[in-house]
N, C-alpha and C positions, 0 to 999 in steps of 0.2 A: 682362797683366791687372792692374788695381788693385782694391783692396778695394771701391771705390765701384761697380764694375760687377757685383758679386755680388748675389744676392738679399738683401733687407733682413734676413732672419734671420741671415745671416752677418755683418752689420754691428753686431749688438747690442753686441759688445765688440770693437773693432778692435785686433788684436794689434800689438805694436810691431814695426817692421820691423828686419831686419838691416842692417848697413852696406851701402849700395848699393841699398837698397829691397827686398831679398828677404825674404819672410816666413820666420820661424823658428818651428817647433813648440815649441822649447825656451823661447820667450818667452811662450807661451800657457798659461793655466790649463787643466785638463782640460775644463771647460765651454766655454771659448773654442775649444779645439781641435775639440771635437765640433761646435759650431755652425759653425765654419769649414768642416769637412769636409761637413756637410750642405749648406751653400750651394754648395760647389765641386762636389759630386756632381750637382747639378741642372743644370749647364751641358752643352749638347750638344757642347762642344768637347773633352770628355774622351774617352780611349780607351773602347771598349765595356765592358771589364772593370770600369771604375770608375764608369761612368755610373749614377746613381741607387743607388749602393752606398756610402754614407758610411763604413761600417765598413772596407771595403777601402781607401778613400782614406786613412783614418786609419792603417791598418796600413802602407800604402806610405810615407806621410809619416814615420812613426816610423822605418821602416827607412832611408829616405833621410837622416833626421837623423843616424842612426848612421854613415852614410857621409860626412856633411858636405855633403850636397846640398841645394839650395834646392827649394822646392815644385814649380816648373815642371819643373826637370830631373828630379826624382823621378817625377812623374806621366807624363812622356813617355818615360822610359828604363827604369823599373823595372816589370816585369810579374809577376803571380803566376799561374803555370801549374801546375795540379794541386797546389795548396797550397805550391808552392816559389817563392821569389823568383828572378827571372831578370833579366839585364841585356842591353841591346842590345850588339852587338859594338862599336859606336862608343863607348859608355860604358866598356866594358872597355879599349879602346884609349886613351881619354882618361885613365883612372885609371893605366894603366901608365906613360904619359908623365909624368903629374903626379908619380909616385913617383920620377922620375928615370931610368927605364929607357929605353934607346934602341930604337926600333921602326922597322924598315924594311919596306915593303910593295911587292912587285912583283906587279901584277895584270894578267893577260892574259885573252883571251876564254875559254880552256879550262883555266886554272890560276891559282892565286894562291899566292905564297910570302911568308911572314911571318918576319922575323928579329928576335929580341929579345936585346939584350945588357944584362944586369942592371947596375944602377948600382954594386952592391957586388961584382961579379965580372966585370969587363970582359973577361976572357980566355975566358969561357964564352958562346958564342953558341947560342941555341936557335932551331932552324929548323923550320917546319911548312909543308908543301905540301899543298894541296887541288886535285885535278883533277876533271874531269868523270867520269873513270873511277872515282874514289873515290865520287862522288855516285851512280853507277850501282851500285857495290858496296853502298853503304848503302841502296839502294832508294829514293833520293830522286827519281830520274828514270830515263828510258831514253835511249839514243842512237838516233836515227833519221836516217839520212843525215848522220851526224856532228854533229847538233844535238840538244840536250836536249829531251826530250818528257816532260811531267808534267801530268796532268789530275786535277781533282777529280771527285767523283761526279756532277757536272752536266756533265762533259766540258768544263769551262772550264780554260784554261791556268793553272797555278800559277806562283808566283814563280820556281821553278827553270826553267821554260820561258821565262818572259818576261824574267827578270833573272839569268841564270846567273852573270854576272861578279860582281854584287853578292852573290849567295848564296855563291859560292866564297870571296869576300873575308871575309864574316862567319864562315864556318866556320873558315877558316884563322886569323883573329884570335882567336876564342874558344879554339881548341885550343892555340895558341901561348901565350896569356896564362895559361891554366891550367897549362901545363907550366913556364913560365919564372918567373912571379911571381904565384902563386895568392893571396898575402896581400892583394893589392889588391882582390880580389873579395868578401871578407867573407861568404862562404857562398853568394853568388849566382853559381854557377860555370857556369851554362848560359845560352844565349840562348833566347828563347821558341821558336824553330823547332826547337831540339834536343830540346825536350820535347814536340814534336808540335803546337805551335800553328801556325796559318796566318798568315803574315807578309807584309808588303809589301816593296818594294824596299829600304827603310831598316831592315828587320828588326823593325818594329813589328807587334804582334799585330793582326789584323783579324778582324772577325766575318764568318763565312760561314754563311748560312742553309742548313741541311741538310734534305734531303728524307727522310732516314731516319737510322738510326744511323750514326755515323762509321765509315768503312771504311778500313783501312790499305792501302797499296799491295800488301802481301803478304796475301792473303786469309786470314781465319781462320774463315770460315763453314763449316758442315758439308759443303756441296756443293763440289766442285772448281769453279774458274772456268769460265764458259761459253766455248765457242769463238767466234771472231769472226763466223762465218756465222750464219744465222738459225735453225738447228736447235736444239732445246732441249738443255740440259745433260744428260749421262748420269746416270741414277739408279743408281749402283753398288749401293746397298742393295737395290733391287728386283731387280736382276740376280742378286745373291747369293742372295736369297730363292728365286728361281726356278731356281737351279742344281741339278743332279741330285746332285752329290756334292761332297766337300771339295776335290777336285782342281780342279773347275770354279770353286769359290769362290776358290781360290788364284789362278787366272788373273784373276778380277775384282779381287782384292786388289792384284795386281801392276799392273794397268792403273790403278787408283785411285792407287796410290803414284806411278806415272809422271806422273799428272796433278796431282801436288803436293797431294793430299788431306791434310788435317791429321791429326795422330796420333789424336785421339779418333774420327775418322771411320773410320780403319783398324781401330781397336779394335772398332768395331761390326761391321765385316766379319769380323773374327776370331771374334767371338762367334757369328755366323751359321754360320761354317765348322765350329764345334765340334758343331753339331747335325746336320750332314750325314753321310750314309754315307761310310765310308772315313776318318773323322776319327781313328780309333784303329787301331793295329796292334800286333803283338807287340813290335816294336822300340821303339815310342814309345807306351807305354800311357797317358801323361799329356799328350800334346801332339797337336795337329792339324797337318795339313800347312801350313795357313795360319799357325797360332800359332807354329810353330817359327821362321819368318823374322821374325815380329814380335818375339818374345822376343830373338832375336839383335840386332835393330836397337835394342831398348830397352837391352840390355846395352852396346852400343857407345855409345849416347847417354850413359848414366850414366858410362862410363869416360872419355869425352871431356870431359864436364862436370867430373869430378873433376880431370882434367889442367888444365883452364882455371882452376879454383880454385887449384890448386897454383902455377900461373904467376902468378896475381894476388897470392898471398901473398908471392912473391919481391920485389914492389915495394911491399909494405905495405898491400895492399887486403884488406879483409875480404870474406867471401862476399857479404854484403849490398851492399857497394860494388861488387863485381864484377858482381853481378846488375843493379844500377842502370846501370853503365857499358855493359853489354851491351844493355839495353833502350833506352838513348838512341841507341846506334849502329845497332841493327838494327830498332828500332821494335816489338819484341815481347819477351816474357819468355824466359828460358832454357828454361822448360818447353815452349815452342812452337818452340824452335830446332831446326834441322837439325844433324846431326853435322858437316857441312861448315862451318856458321857457328861452331859451338863450336870447331872445330879452328882456324879462321881467327883467332878472338879469342884463343885460346891462343897461337898463333904471334906475334900482335901483342904480347901481354903479355910473352912471352919475349924478343922483340926489345927491348922497353922495359927489361926487367931487365938485359939485356946492355949497353945504352947507359948505364944508371946505374952499372954496375960499371966 
């Protein structure tokens, strides 16, 4: 794209080009930069996040300038997701190689292996492998008849179902570059997809029209997920209200837990159980039959979370950084995590600490 193809308002002060014809924000005055971003934001060729949003275009261009990128490369490879800059996996790969690090990629249908040897430490090889099993563990897709299955809320196949090989490659590259040479990322350490954006085969963010509020693959709504047949979902709260005593509520609570009901939903069932006959006895004057198991689970959750934080500290991560890493990997916060997820993250962190040692 040349300056002459932009709207007239962007041509009021034509900025001087960089060698090779690439435009440089550093050569523009603040007024010229703003006029240029206004003109650029009006083109339908931009990614959705930048279209008709000159302020975001200006921010991205300034960030790209700090990385030494031209305007076109910046707009097509830098995305802002939830207020954080992200890079495409291909840009991460390019910057790692430009820094002199050796990168080798082995990509197959169900796995991708990335090896990086640092320029300044040729004896140390960093290896990252991403498989379809890893994608299933991260709740990015399911496996049905050995093939990935992932649908959006309109029941349309996502990139993990359509382009699993490309998605595994992007995940493996991003993770290996972060581990081997994070200095080339300049703070943009995640790809758009890792922060929850919908992406295409090249890893670029795409706009998806939603019919309702966004829904994660692991549900966080109050009601447990509906069964596949046509019968309506169970209303565990109504069943608990109709139960004759606390023991009956306990059975409802256990069934809701088995259906993966979220913690706040189980807490509502616990509160109902407290009001039922049989909720108190001489041995447990302050607890209900339902509440006892809920308290035990809460204590186990807290203990496992503390163990995860301790493991994170061993590799120099703060609690906030550990929380962010967990949310990126599992798609929800530690407050919504299961004990099994926290234990798995703790074990992964301990393995990372051992490899560092």
